[in-house]
C-alpha positions as a printed Julia matrix, in Angstrom:
115×3 Matrix{Float64}:
 -47.31   8.94  -10.22
 -49.14  11.78  -12.0
 -50.32   9.55  -15.06
 -54.16   8.49  -14.54
 -57.69   9.89  -14.64
 -58.0   12.7   -12.44
 -60.96  14.77  -10.99
 -60.5   18.8   -10.95
 -62.32  21.08   -8.72
 -61.71  24.8    -8.77
 -60.88  25.92   -5.12
 -59.58  29.59   -5.42
 -60.84  31.92   -6.37
 -64.2   30.49   -5.03
 -66.45  29.38   -7.88
 -69.41  31.02   -6.7
 -71.6   32.59   -8.16
 -70.83  30.02  -11.01
 -71.7   26.74   -8.6
 -69.15  24.19   -7.96
 -66.9   24.13  -10.93
 -65.53  20.56  -11.4
 -64.46  18.29  -14.42
 -62.18  15.46  -15.19
 -58.4   15.09  -17.11
 -56.6   12.49  -17.97
 -52.83  12.87  -17.39
 -50.44  10.54  -19.63
 -46.94  10.83  -21.13
 -46.74  14.6   -19.95
 -49.8   15.28  -21.4
 -53.41  16.71  -19.73
 -56.62  15.92  -21.79
 -60.18  16.58  -20.21
 -62.41  19.28  -19.7
 -65.74  20.34  -17.96
 -69.46  20.94  -19.42
 -68.25  24.29  -20.74
 -64.23  24.08  -21.59
 -61.86  21.8   -22.93
 -58.37  21.2   -21.09
 -55.12  20.53  -23.33
 -51.96  20.78  -21.75
 -48.34  19.59  -20.81
 -46.68  18.88  -18.03
 -43.04  18.89  -17.91
 -40.18  17.01  -16.18
 -40.24  17.17  -12.34
 -38.13  20.26  -10.74
 -37.8   19.99   -6.75
 -41.6   19.05   -5.57
 -43.15  20.55   -8.48
 -44.26  19.95  -12.06
 -44.36  23.06  -14.53
 -47.71  23.03  -16.54
 -49.28  24.62  -19.33
 -52.89  24.51  -20.12
 -55.31  25.48  -22.75
 -58.53  26.43  -21.7
 -61.02  26.48  -24.68
 -64.95  27.26  -24.37
 -67.3   24.69  -26.19
 -70.46  25.62  -25.06
 -71.23  29.45  -25.16
 -73.78  29.23  -22.35
 -70.77  28.26  -19.79
 -69.15  31.07  -17.84
 -65.62  31.32  -17.08
 -64.26  32.6   -13.79
 -61.69  34.72  -16.09
 -64.97  36.76  -17.45
 -65.85  36.82  -21.24
 -62.75  34.64  -22.22
 -63.13  31.89  -24.99
 -59.48  30.68  -25.37
 -56.76  31.29  -22.97
 -53.17  29.63  -21.93
 -52.64  29.18  -18.22
 -49.38  28.06  -16.82
 -48.1   27.07  -13.45
 -47.27  24.23  -11.56
 -48.78  20.75   -9.75
 -47.87  20.1    -6.21
 -48.12  17.08   -4.36
 -50.53  17.55   -1.07
 -48.37  15.76    1.54
 -51.05  15.01    3.6
 -52.82  12.41    0.92
 -51.55  10.16   -1.2
 -53.59  10.65   -4.22
 -54.46  14.56   -3.55
 -52.27  17.18   -5.72
 -52.93  20.92   -5.79
 -52.57  22.65   -9.68
 -51.79  26.68   -9.26
 -52.56  28.09  -12.49
 -52.08  32.06  -13.26
 -52.91  33.89  -16.37
 -50.83  36.48  -17.73
 -49.48  36.27  -14.23
 -51.99  38.34  -12.67
 -55.16  36.41  -11.95
 -53.94  32.96  -10.0
 -56.41  30.2    -9.48
 -56.07  26.96   -7.24
 -57.49  23.57   -8.92
 -57.78  20.6    -6.66
 -56.51  17.11   -8.61
 -57.8   13.92   -6.92
 -56.91  10.71   -8.65
 -60.18   8.82   -9.5
 -58.51   5.65  -11.42
 -55.05   4.44  -12.9
 -55.09   4.11  -16.46
 -55.29   0.84  -17.95
């Protein structure tokens, strides 16, 4: 269900003044691999628990000009979970937090199945 190529879009907190923050990830065999114009995303997805999957994602800056929604941070880990959006077949929400303090929401929209 989760394996595929996904478009990511930061929803909350709002990405302004940084602009629209989006990227792509491949989810395959419990791994998350992807990024955007400024950051790499490398992570792992655990076994489904109830209606969600636990997630841990390392975010690492690859372009010094890119601004992070967490401020001047180059390399950090976010943990949280992926939840299916019951209203849309190929739509999920990724809820992540940093050190249990700052929560962000990321929309996941499936772009393609893997070959």
